[in-house]
C-alpha positions as CSV (number, residue, x, y, z in Angstrom):
1,M,-38.7,11.4,42.9
2,A,-35.1,12.3,43.5
3,T,-33.2,14.1,40.8
4,D,-29.8,13.0,39.5
5,L,-28.2,15.9,41.4
6,Q,-29.8,14.9,44.7
7,V,-28.6,11.3,44.2
8,E,-25.1,12.5,43.4
9,E,-25.0,14.7,46.5
10,R,-26.2,11.8,48.7
11,T,-23.5,9.5,47.1
12,F,-20.8,12.1,47.8
13,F,-21.7,12.6,51.5
14,R,-22.1,8.8,52.0
15,R,-18.6,8.1,50.6
16,L,-16.9,10.7,52.8
17,D,-15.0,9.3,55.8
18,W,-16.8,11.3,58.5
19,N,-14.7,9.9,61.4
20,L,-11.6,11.3,59.7
21,L,-13.3,14.7,59.1
22,A,-14.5,14.8,62.7
23,V,-11.0,14.3,64.1
24,I,-9.6,17.0,61.8
25,F,-12.4,19.4,62.9
26,C,-11.7,18.8,66.6
27,I,-8.0,19.6,66.1
28,N,-9.0,22.7,64.1
29,V,-11.1,23.9,67.0
30,I,-8.3,23.4,69.5
31,G,-6.0,25.3,67.2
32,L,-8.4,28.3,66.9
33,I,-9.0,28.4,70.7
34,T,-5.3,28.4,71.4
35,L,-4.5,30.9,68.7
36,Y,-7.1,33.3,70.0
37,S,-5.5,33.2,73.4
38,A,-2.0,33.5,72.0
39,T,-2.9,36.6,69.9
40,H,-5.3,38.4,72.3
41,G,-3.0,38.7,75.3
42,A,-2.5,41.9,77.4
43,S,0.5,42.8,75.3
44,A,-0.9,41.8,71.9
45,A,-1.0,44.6,69.3
46,F,-3.7,45.0,66.6
47,S,-1.3,43.3,64.1
48,Q,-1.3,40.3,66.3
49,T,-5.0,40.1,67.1
50,R,-6.0,40.2,63.4
51,L,-4.0,37.0,63.0
52,F,-6.8,35.0,64.5
53,W,-9.3,36.2,61.9
54,L,-6.8,35.6,59.1
55,Q,-6.3,32.1,60.4
56,T,-10.1,31.6,60.3
57,V,-10.0,32.6,56.7
58,Y,-7.1,30.2,56.0
59,L,-9.0,27.4,57.8
60,V,-12.1,27.9,55.6
61,M,-9.9,27.9,52.5
62,G,-8.2,24.7,53.9
63,W,-11.6,22.9,54.1
64,I,-12.5,24.0,50.6
65,V,-9.1,22.6,49.4
66,L,-9.7,19.3,51.4
67,F,-13.1,18.7,49.8
68,G,-11.8,19.8,46.4
69,V,-8.9,17.3,46.5
70,T,-11.3,14.6,47.8
71,L,-13.3,15.0,44.6
72,V,-10.2,14.8,42.4
73,D,-9.1,11.2,41.5
74,Y,-5.7,10.9,43.1
75,Q,-4.4,9.4,39.8
76,F,-4.5,13.0,38.4
77,F,-1.5,13.8,40.7
78,N,0.3,10.8,39.2
79,R,-0.1,12.2,35.7
80,A,0.6,15.8,36.7
81,A,3.5,15.1,39.1
82,Y,6.4,16.3,36.8
83,I,4.5,19.5,35.8
84,L,3.7,20.4,39.4
85,Y,7.3,19.7,40.4
86,A,8.7,22.0,37.7
87,I,6.3,24.8,38.6
88,N,7.0,24.5,42.3
89,L,10.8,24.4,41.6
90,I,10.6,27.6,39.6
91,A,8.7,29.2,42.4
92,L,11.4,28.2,44.9
93,A,14.1,29.7,42.6
94,L,12.1,32.9,42.3
95,V,11.9,33.2,46.1
96,L,15.7,33.6,46.2
97,V,15.5,36.4,43.6
98,I,12.4,38.4,44.3
99,G,11.0,36.8,47.5
100,R,9.9,38.8,50.5
101,S,12.6,39.0,53.2
102,E,11.5,38.9,56.8
103,L,13.6,38.2,60.0
104,G,16.6,37.5,57.9
105,A,15.0,34.9,55.8
106,R,13.6,35.1,52.2
107,R,10.8,32.5,52.0
108,W,7.7,34.1,50.5
109,L,6.4,35.4,47.2
110,E,4.0,38.3,47.3
111,L,0.8,37.4,45.4
112,G,-1.4,40.5,46.0
113,L,-3.8,39.5,48.8
114,F,-1.6,36.9,50.3
115,R,2.0,35.6,50.6
116,Y,2.8,32.2,49.1
117,Q,5.5,30.0,50.6
118,P,6.6,27.5,47.9
119,S,8.6,25.4,50.3
120,E,5.4,24.4,52.0
121,T,3.6,23.2,48.8
122,M,6.8,21.5,47.7
123,K,6.3,19.0,50.5
124,L,3.2,17.7,48.9
125,V,4.5,18.0,45.3
126,L,7.6,16.0,46.4
127,V,5.2,13.3,47.7
128,F,3.5,13.1,44.2
129,I,6.7,12.8,42.2
130,L,8.4,10.4,44.6
131,A,5.2,8.2,44.7
132,K,5.2,8.2,40.8
133,I,8.8,7.1,40.6
134,L,8.9,4.7,43.6
135,S,5.6,3.0,42.5
136,K,7.5,1.6,39.5
137,Q,10.0,-0.1,41.8
138,N,9.2,-3.7,42.6
139,K,12.3,-5.3,44.0
140,P,11.8,-7.8,46.9
141,E,15.4,-7.4,47.9
142,G,15.1,-3.7,48.2
143,M,16.3,-0.7,46.2
144,G,20.0,-0.3,45.4
145,F,22.3,2.7,44.9
146,L,21.4,3.1,41.2
147,D,17.6,2.9,42.0
148,L,18.0,5.8,44.5
149,I,19.9,8.2,42.2
150,I,16.9,9.8,40.6
151,P,14.7,10.0,43.8
152,T,17.7,11.5,45.7
153,L,18.4,14.2,43.0
154,I,14.7,15.1,42.9
155,T,14.8,15.6,46.6
156,I,18.1,17.3,46.9
157,V,17.4,20.2,44.5
158,P,14.3,21.7,46.4
159,T,15.9,20.9,49.7
160,A,19.0,22.9,48.8
161,L,16.9,25.8,47.5
162,T,14.9,25.8,50.8
163,V,17.9,25.6,53.0
164,K,19.4,28.5,51.0
165,Q,16.5,30.8,52.0
166,P,17.5,29.9,54.9
167,D,14.8,27.5,56.2
168,L,16.6,24.5,57.7
169,G,13.4,23.3,59.4
170,T,11.4,22.9,56.1
171,G,14.5,21.5,54.4
172,L,14.7,18.8,57.0
173,M,11.0,18.1,56.5
174,L,11.5,17.6,52.8
175,F,14.3,15.2,53.5
176,A,12.3,13.4,56.1
177,V,9.4,12.8,53.6
178,F,12.0,11.3,51.2
179,V,13.5,9.0,53.8
180,S,10.0,7.8,55.0
181,M,8.8,6.9,51.5
182,V,12.1,5.3,50.4
183,L,12.2,3.1,53.6
184,F,8.6,2.1,53.1
185,V,9.5,0.8,49.6
186,R,12.5,-0.9,51.1
187,V,16.2,-0.3,50.7
188,R,19.0,-2.9,50.7
189,T,20.8,-3.3,54.0
190,S,24.2,-2.6,52.4
191,V,22.8,0.8,51.2
192,L,21.6,1.7,54.7
193,I,25.0,0.8,56.3
194,S,26.9,2.8,53.7
195,V,24.6,5.9,54.2
196,L,25.1,5.7,57.9
197,I,28.9,5.6,57.6
198,V,29.0,8.5,55.1
199,G,26.7,10.4,57.4
200,M,29.0,9.9,60.4
201,V,32.0,11.0,58.4
202,T,30.3,14.2,56.9
203,V,28.8,15.4,60.2
204,P,31.9,17.4,61.2
205,L,32.1,18.9,57.7
206,V,28.4,20.0,57.8
207,W,29.0,21.5,61.2
208,T,32.1,23.4,60.1
209,F,31.0,24.5,56.6
210,G,27.3,23.9,56.2
211,L,25.6,25.5,59.3
212,K,25.2,29.2,59.9
213,P,26.2,30.6,63.3
214,Y,22.6,30.9,64.6
215,Q,22.0,27.2,63.6
216,K,25.1,26.1,65.5
217,A,23.9,28.2,68.5
218,R,20.5,26.4,68.4
219,I,22.2,23.0,68.6
220,A,24.5,24.2,71.4
221,T,21.5,25.6,73.2
222,F,19.7,22.3,72.9
223,I,22.6,20.6,74.7
224,S,22.9,23.2,77.4
225,P,20.0,25.7,77.3
226,D,20.8,27.1,80.7
227,K,24.1,28.5,79.5
228,H,22.4,31.1,77.3
229,P,19.3,32.1,79.2
230,H,19.1,35.5,77.7
231,G,20.5,34.7,74.3
232,A,20.2,31.6,72.1
233,G,18.6,29.6,74.9
234,Y,15.9,32.1,75.7
235,N,13.2,30.6,73.4
236,S,13.8,27.0,74.6
237,L,13.8,28.0,78.3
238,Q,10.7,30.1,78.1
239,S,8.9,27.2,76.3
240,L,9.9,24.7,79.0
241,I,8.8,27.1,81.7
242,A,5.4,27.5,80.0
243,V,4.9,23.8,79.5
244,G,6.0,22.9,83.0
245,S,4.0,25.6,84.7
246,G,0.8,24.3,83.2
247,E,1.0,21.2,85.5
248,I,-2.0,18.9,85.3
249,I,-5.0,21.0,84.5
250,G,-3.3,24.3,83.3
251,K,-3.7,27.9,84.4
252,G,-6.9,28.4,82.4
253,F,-7.9,30.0,79.1
254,R,-5.9,33.3,78.5
255,K,-4.4,33.0,82.0
256,G,-0.9,31.7,81.0
257,T,1.7,34.1,82.3
258,Q,4.5,33.2,79.8
259,S,2.3,33.8,76.8
260,Q,0.0,36.6,78.0
261,L,2.9,38.6,79.4
262,D,4.9,38.2,76.2
263,F,7.8,36.1,77.6
264,L,7.1,33.3,75.1
265,P,8.4,34.1,71.6
266,E,6.6,33.1,68.4
267,R,3.7,31.9,70.5
268,H,1.3,31.9,67.6
269,T,3.5,29.7,65.3
270,D,6.4,27.5,66.4
271,F,5.6,27.6,70.2
272,I,1.8,27.4,70.1
273,F,1.9,24.0,71.8
274,S,3.6,25.7,74.7
275,V,0.6,28.1,75.0
276,L,-1.8,25.2,74.9
277,S,0.1,23.2,77.6
278,E,0.5,26.2,79.9
279,E,-3.2,27.1,79.8
280,H,-4.7,23.6,79.6
281,G,-2.0,21.6,81.3
282,F,-1.0,18.0,80.9
283,I,-4.6,17.0,80.2
284,G,-5.0,19.5,77.4
285,G,-1.6,18.7,75.9
286,M,-2.1,14.9,76.0
287,T,-5.6,15.2,74.6
288,T,-4.2,17.1,71.6
289,V,-1.4,14.6,71.2
290,G,-4.0,11.8,71.4
291,L,-6.1,13.3,68.7
292,F,-3.0,13.6,66.4
293,I,-2.1,9.9,67.1
294,F,-5.7,8.9,66.3
295,L,-5.6,11.0,63.1
296,L,-2.3,9.6,61.9
297,F,-3.5,6.0,62.7
298,M,-6.7,6.6,60.6
299,C,-4.7,8.1,57.8
300,A,-2.2,5.2,57.7
301,K,-5.1,2.7,57.7
302,I,-6.7,4.4,54.8
303,A,-3.4,4.6,52.9
304,A,-2.9,0.8,53.4
305,Q,-6.4,0.2,51.8
306,A,-5.6,2.0,48.5
307,H,-6.2,0.0,45.4
308,D,-2.8,0.6,43.7
309,R,0.8,1.1,44.5
310,F,0.8,4.9,43.7
311,G,-2.2,5.4,46.0
312,V,-0.5,3.6,48.9
313,L,2.7,5.6,48.4
314,V,1.0,9.0,48.0
315,G,-0.9,8.1,51.2
316,V,2.3,7.2,53.0
317,G,3.9,10.5,51.9
318,A,0.9,12.6,53.1
319,V,1.0,10.8,56.5
320,S,4.7,11.4,56.8
321,I,4.3,15.1,56.3
322,L,1.9,15.3,59.2
323,F,3.8,12.8,61.3
324,W,7.2,14.6,61.2
325,H,5.7,18.0,61.7
326,V,3.9,16.8,64.9
327,I,6.9,14.9,66.2
328,V,9.5,17.6,65.6
329,N,7.3,20.5,66.8
330,I,6.2,18.9,70.1
331,C,9.7,17.5,70.8
332,M,11.1,21.0,70.0
333,V,8.9,22.9,72.5
334,I,9.5,20.4,75.3
335,G,13.3,20.4,74.8
336,L,13.8,17.0,73.2
337,L,15.0,18.5,69.9
338,P,16.7,21.7,68.9
339,V,14.6,24.7,67.9
340,V,14.3,24.4,64.1
341,G,11.2,26.4,63.2
342,V,8.7,23.7,62.4
343,P,5.0,24.6,62.9
344,L,2.4,22.3,64.4
345,P,0.0,21.3,61.6
346,L,-3.7,22.4,61.8
347,I,-2.9,24.5,65.0
348,S,0.0,26.9,64.3
349,Y,-0.8,30.2,62.5
350,G,0.1,30.2,58.8
351,G,-1.8,30.1,55.5
352,S,0.7,28.1,53.5
353,M,1.1,25.4,56.2
354,M,-2.7,25.2,56.8
355,I,-3.4,24.7,53.1
356,T,-0.6,22.1,52.8
357,A,-1.8,20.2,55.8
358,M,-5.4,20.2,54.6
359,A,-4.4,19.3,51.1
360,S,-2.4,16.3,52.5
361,L,-5.5,15.3,54.4
362,G,-7.5,15.8,51.2
363,I,-5.3,13.2,49.6
364,I,-6.1,10.7,52.4
365,S,-9.8,11.6,52.1
366,S,-9.6,11.0,48.3
367,L,-8.2,7.5,49.0
368,A,-11.0,6.8,51.5
369,Y,-13.6,8.2,49.1
370,R,-12.6,5.7,46.4
371,K,-11.9,2.6,48.4
372,F,-15.4,1.2,47.6
373,L,-15.4,2.2,43.9
374,F,-13.7,-1.0,42.7
């Protein structure tokens, strides 16, 4: 006769969305294979080769987080949204004061055995608090200016702190999550038109006073990368060469010249899709893109089946985190967007990004886990 514990275990495994978990696992495997190649090239130092094993640890931690979040009723994040937001905001402020500086940016807090990047977890925390606030909006005609004041302020503060680090890429991701969730709830047409007009007017001001010289150089390089082949345009050109040289079937595992001979910069983080495309070609690249599309489609479908407004919105926010990272990173490495330092979720090296991505998927898994409970 089965014990209560055995029945509980069977119930847990039966309620899991195994199709969702299988797609996540496949992308994880692709990520580890690509990272192994990117960090074990002929020119890779010990400090680079150890990144693969660190990523394996981060991945195990990520799966623990995913299953842990799955077991937590997502309404907990509704109740704890303000507390989590305050804690993460304090962490962002501390980064500017005592954070670790690396490559001209101050983005991490040293926590003994690992470094913590508050701007990464703020993406998910922002989803929680926006979902809490927007779930109370129920206007068929759409949100007006007054309705947008609080959500906008809540987004602007962490975005400004993140851009100050400086980390323009993550700042843009925070803003993209905000825009995605607000548009899902609906905004009045007059508001959208006004925002577009204000945006067009302020673009010259942002260019003149808001962007740092290296950020302006990235945009100029995006427009004409061949004019700065050994300077600001180097990263973009090397990425394009890597992607293009992979052709249909690629050069083979650990046989990519751009990555293995150290021409491709940041090949284990921002430009890891370039490594994948060079070694596995159009087929490998499109297979990975196809898996991401399938994953996003499944996540959106699960979010739409949530039993309450907060559940739908928190699902939409989690999907938007993954969606914008995938779109911006892949478009960045193939020259369709400027280089802004956005990693590819589940594939690029990085503990904070891995945990954030797996926690986002944990939220989706939590929604799927509970769709038959009511």
